[in-house]
C-alpha positions in Angstrom: 93.2 92.5 110.7 93.3 91.5 114.1 97.3 92.8 114.9 100.9 92.4 114.5 102.8 90.5 115.9 106.9 89.3 115.1 107.7 86.5 112.3 108.5 83.9 114.2 111.5 82.5 112.5 114.7 83.0 114.4 116.2 85.1 111.2 113.3 86.9 109.8 112.2 89.2 112.9 109.8 90.9 110.0 106.6 92.2 111.5 103.7 90.3 110.4 99.7 90.7 110.4 97.8 88.6 111.7 94.3 88.6 109.9 90.9 87.0 110.6 90.8 83.4 109.4 94.2 83.1 107.9 96.9 83.5 111.0 100.3 84.7 111.2 102.0 84.9 107.5 105.4 86.4 107.2 106.4 87.7 103.9 109.9 88.2 104.1 110.6 84.7 103.1 108.7 85.8 99.6 110.0 89.3 99.3 114.0 87.1 99.3 113.1 84.9 97.0 111.3 87.8 94.6 115.0 89.9 94.9 116.7 86.6 94.2 114.7 86.3 90.9 115.7 90.1 89.9 119.0 89.6 90.9 119.2 86.7 88.0 117.0 88.1 85.6 119.0 91.5 85.8 121.7 89.6 84.9 120.8 87.6 82.6 118.9 90.6 81.0 122.6 92.2 81.1 124.6 89.5 79.3 121.9 89.4 76.3 121.8 93.7 76.6 125.1 93.6 75.1 129.1 94.8 76.1 128.6 97.6 79.6 130.3 100.8 77.7 133.4 101.6 79.4 132.8 103.9 82.6 135.7 103.9 85.0 139.1 101.7 84.2 140.4 102.6 87.3 137.8 100.6 89.5 137.7 97.5 86.2 141.5 97.6 86.8 141.1 97.2 90.6 139.0 94.3 89.6 141.8 93.1 87.4 144.2 93.1 89.8 141.5 91.6 92.7 140.5 88.7 90.2 143.2 88.0 88.2 141.6 89.4 84.7 142.4 91.3 81.4 140.7 93.5 80.8 139.5 93.3 77.1 138.3 96.4 74.9 136.6 96.7 72.4 136.9 100.2 69.9 133.7 100.5 67.8 131.3 103.4 66.1 127.8 103.9 66.1 126.2 102.5 62.7 129.4 100.1 62.5 128.4 96.5 61.1 132.3 95.0 61.5 131.5 96.2 65.1 128.6 94.7 65.3 129.3 91.3 64.2 132.6 91.6 66.5 130.1 92.1 69.8 127.2 89.9 68.7 129.7 87.2 67.2 132.0 86.9 69.2 132.5 89.2 72.8 128.6 88.9 74.0 129.1 84.8 73.3 132.2 85.2 75.2 130.5 86.9 78.2 127.3 83.9 78.6 130.6 81.8 79.5 131.8 81.4 82.5 135.0 80.1 81.5 135.7 82.8 79.8 133.7 85.7 82.3 136.7 84.3 84.9 139.5 85.2 82.8 138.1 88.5 80.7 136.6 91.8 82.2 134.7 93.5 78.3 134.4 96.8 78.1 133.3 99.1 74.5 135.0 102.2 73.7 132.9 104.7 71.1 136.0 106.0 69.4 133.7 109.4 68.5 132.3 109.8 71.8 131.8 112.5 74.5 131.0 110.0 77.2 132.9 110.8 80.4 135.3 107.5 81.2 138.1 107.4 84.0 141.3 106.6 82.7 143.2 103.7 84.5 144.5 106.6 86.3 141.2 107.4 87.4 141.6 111.0 85.3 138.8 112.3 83.7 138.9 111.7 79.9 136.1 111.1 77.1 136.0 107.7 75.4 137.4 109.8 71.9 140.3 111.2 74.4 141.3 107.3 75.0 140.7 106.2 72.2 143.6 108.7 70.3 145.9 108.0 73.5 145.7 104.2 72.1 146.0 106.2 68.2 142.6 103.5 67.4 141.5 105.4 64.5 139.9 102.1 62.6 137.2 99.6 64.4 136.7 97.5 64.6 140.0 97.2 67.3 139.7 95.3 69.8 143.0 96.0 72.6 143.4 93.0 76.2 144.8 95.2 78.5 146.4 94.6 81.4 145.1 96.0 85.3 147.6 99.3 84.3 146.1 99.3 81.4 149.3 98.2 79.4 148.6 96.7 76.4 149.5 92.3 76.9 148.7 91.7 72.8 149.0 93.0 69.5 145.8 94.8 68.4 143.5 93.3 66.9 142.5 96.1 63.8 139.3 95.3 61.6 137.6 92.4 61.2 139.5 90.9 58.1 138.0 87.2 58.7 135.2 85.6 60.2 136.5 82.4 59.8 139.5 83.6 61.6 138.6 86.0 64.0 137.5 84.0 67.2 141.2 82.4 66.7 142.8 85.8 66.3 140.7 87.2 69.5 141.2 84.1 71.1 145.0 83.9 70.7 145.7 87.4 72.0 143.6 86.8 75.2 145.6 83.5 75.4 149.3 84.8 75.1 149.1 86.2 79.0 148.1 83.0 80.3 
């Protein structure tokens, strides 16, 4: 190493090492490219990982209001095969479709869960209490909610038929817009 200089790129300003025989090298563009790839992979991994558990419906409500979207909530339990089918065959594909992502926010509630949750008013509650408040006793149940937590369509309760489930789900979302 023969010295430290500042990168010649006008937007960079990163301090770079000057090394024997190699001249000056700025690693800022490389770091930016690595960061961009990591962020892209993170977004893809989140979509592949599944539906986000509900944590803060007040924040989701603000986002829904700001973007004109509705909030689709899957009420499920661990080990429920029908819940898994709704998640894998209907909701996850919607999250991979940019047209659907532009109109919905998808969250999951474990109706037996004691996970902390902020409701639409920002008050602290749990997944189980939120499910009880909405009288959800059977799973899977899907609710389409507005930015203030208001029910916008009839609940979709159970998994009666794979042939028509996608239609029933789409019908409830389409009722709104």
